[in-house]
C-alpha positions as CSV (number, residue, x, y, z in Angstrom):
1,M,18.4,-139.8,90.6
2,K,19.3,-138.5,94.0
3,T,16.9,-136.4,96.0
4,R,17.7,-133.0,97.3
5,E,18.2,-134.5,100.8
6,Q,20.6,-137.1,99.6
7,K,22.6,-134.4,97.7
8,Q,22.7,-132.3,100.8
9,K,24.0,-135.2,102.9
10,D,26.7,-135.9,100.3
11,L,27.6,-132.2,100.4
12,E,27.9,-132.2,104.2
13,A,29.9,-135.4,104.2
14,L,32.4,-134.1,101.7
15,A,32.7,-130.7,103.6
16,E,33.4,-132.7,106.8
17,R,36.1,-134.7,105.0
18,F,37.6,-131.4,103.7
19,Q,37.6,-129.9,107.2
20,A,39.2,-133.0,108.8
21,A,41.9,-133.5,106.2
22,S,45.4,-132.1,106.8
23,A,46.3,-132.6,103.2
24,G,44.7,-133.3,99.9
25,M,45.7,-133.8,96.3
26,L,43.6,-133.2,93.2
27,V,44.4,-135.2,90.1
28,G,42.8,-135.5,86.7
29,F,42.9,-138.7,84.7
30,K,42.0,-140.1,81.3
31,K,42.0,-143.6,79.9
32,L,42.2,-145.0,83.4
33,T,42.2,-148.8,83.5
34,V,40.7,-150.7,86.5
35,A,44.2,-152.1,87.2
36,K,45.7,-148.7,87.5
37,D,42.8,-147.4,89.6
38,Q,43.2,-150.3,92.0
39,E,47.0,-149.8,92.2
40,L,46.5,-146.1,93.0
41,R,43.9,-146.9,95.6
42,R,46.2,-149.5,97.2
43,R,49.1,-147.1,97.4
44,L,47.0,-144.4,98.9
45,A,45.5,-146.7,101.4
46,E,49.1,-147.7,102.4
47,A,49.9,-144.0,102.8
48,G,46.8,-143.6,105.1
49,A,44.8,-141.6,102.5
50,S,41.3,-141.9,101.1
51,Y,40.6,-141.7,97.4
52,S,37.5,-140.9,95.5
53,V,36.3,-139.4,92.2
54,V,34.2,-136.3,93.0
55,K,31.6,-134.2,91.1
56,N,33.2,-130.8,90.5
57,T,30.1,-128.7,91.4
58,L,29.6,-130.7,94.7
59,A,33.3,-130.4,95.5
60,R,33.3,-126.6,94.9
61,K,30.3,-126.1,97.2
62,A,31.7,-128.4,99.8
63,A,35.1,-126.5,99.8
64,E,33.4,-123.2,100.8
65,G,34.6,-122.3,104.3
66,T,37.1,-125.1,104.5
67,P,40.9,-125.2,104.0
68,F,40.2,-126.4,100.4
69,E,38.4,-123.2,99.4
70,G,41.6,-122.0,97.6
71,A,41.6,-125.1,95.4
72,A,38.0,-124.7,94.3
73,E,39.1,-123.3,90.9
74,H,40.9,-126.6,90.1
75,F,37.7,-128.7,90.3
76,K,37.3,-128.9,86.5
77,G,37.2,-131.9,84.2
78,V,37.5,-135.4,85.6
79,T,38.7,-134.9,89.1
80,A,39.9,-137.4,91.7
81,L,40.6,-136.4,95.3
82,A,43.0,-138.0,97.7
83,L,42.7,-136.9,101.3
84,A,44.9,-137.6,104.3
85,E,44.2,-136.7,107.9
86,G,47.7,-137.5,109.1
87,D,51.2,-136.8,107.8
88,P,51.0,-135.0,104.4
89,V,54.5,-136.4,103.4
90,N,53.2,-139.9,102.9
91,L,50.4,-138.7,100.7
92,S,52.8,-136.5,98.7
93,K,55.2,-139.4,98.1
94,A,52.4,-141.7,97.0
95,I,50.8,-139.2,94.6
96,S,54.1,-137.8,93.1
97,K,55.5,-141.3,92.5
98,F,52.2,-142.5,90.9
99,V,51.9,-139.4,88.6
100,K,55.5,-139.8,87.5
101,D,55.0,-143.5,86.8
102,N,51.8,-142.9,84.9
103,P,52.0,-139.5,83.1
104,E,49.8,-140.6,80.2
105,V,46.9,-141.4,82.7
106,F,47.2,-138.9,85.5
107,T,47.8,-135.2,85.6
108,F,48.3,-133.3,88.9
109,K,45.9,-130.4,89.3
110,A,46.6,-129.0,92.8
111,G,47.4,-129.9,96.4
112,V,46.3,-128.5,99.7
113,V,48.5,-128.8,102.7
114,E,47.3,-127.3,106.0
115,G,45.1,-124.8,104.2
116,R,47.7,-123.7,101.6
117,V,47.3,-124.5,97.9
118,I,50.5,-125.9,96.5
119,A,51.8,-126.8,93.0
120,L,53.3,-130.0,91.7
121,G,56.9,-128.7,92.4
122,D,55.9,-128.2,96.1
123,V,54.4,-131.6,96.3
124,E,57.6,-133.2,94.9
125,A,59.7,-131.1,97.4
126,L,57.4,-132.3,100.2
127,A,57.7,-135.9,99.0
128,T,61.5,-135.7,99.5
129,L,61.2,-134.9,103.2
130,P,61.4,-137.6,105.8
131,S,58.2,-138.5,107.6
132,K,57.0,-136.8,110.7
133,E,58.1,-139.7,112.9
134,V,61.6,-139.7,111.4
135,M,62.0,-136.0,111.9
136,I,60.8,-136.2,115.6
137,S,63.3,-139.0,116.2
138,K,66.2,-137.0,114.7
139,I,65.3,-134.0,116.8
140,M,65.0,-136.1,120.0
141,F,68.5,-137.6,119.2
142,L,70.0,-134.1,118.8
143,I,68.4,-132.9,122.1
144,N,69.5,-136.1,123.9
145,A,73.0,-135.9,122.5
146,Q,73.6,-132.5,124.0
147,A,72.2,-133.6,127.4
148,Q,74.4,-136.7,127.2
149,R,77.5,-134.6,126.5
150,L,76.7,-132.3,129.4
151,A,76.3,-135.2,131.8
152,T,79.6,-136.6,130.6
153,V,81.4,-133.3,131.2
154,I,79.7,-132.8,134.6
155,S,80.6,-136.4,135.8
156,A,84.2,-136.0,134.5
157,V,85.1,-133.4,137.1
158,P,84.5,-135.5,140.3
159,R,85.9,-138.6,138.5
160,N,89.1,-136.7,137.6
161,L,89.3,-135.4,141.1
162,A,89.0,-138.9,142.5
163,V,91.7,-140.1,140.2
164,V,94.1,-137.3,141.2
165,V,93.4,-137.9,145.0
166,R,94.0,-141.6,144.5
167,Q,97.2,-141.0,142.6
168,A,98.4,-138.5,145.2
169,S,97.7,-140.9,148.1
170,E,99.5,-143.7,146.2
171,T,102.5,-141.4,145.7
172,K,102.6,-140.3,149.3
173,G,102.1,-143.9,150.5
174,G,104.8,-145.2,148.1
175,G,107.2,-142.3,149.0
176,E,107.1,-143.1,152.8
177,A,107.7,-146.8,152.3
178,A,110.9,-146.0,150.3
């Protein structure tokens, strides 16, 4: 049995994880096999997330004063928690795909993205978005494309002027020789 000091350390550690996480998903499970658990842990690790089964009372206390405070009511029954400090899209994709593939084992309880509690439909919508890096590259392409077009238009004026001057000089030079 844990001492009061050990429980307090666990509480503080979970509160720190809640504070540092940009996104988290709460899932319930039943009849979970070791193989399914390992598969979920592997997928979440690939997505850059941590996964653990939490005690509901501990999680509710740790959520106080953190972005996960709104999800405290969902800490009921058997609860597993997946937390991500980076891009919430990868976590959403991993969780929504796994819950769809294993509906008899997993049930989605709630999600928290940047302090806002979201439902399963929002998680699925978030999972359809491209990752943060892809979005940034698309935005940079659009910004660069406009600058490239502007540079092309600006350089076209002196180039066209040079072509006209050359043609005019050739015409005058050719006309005098005839």
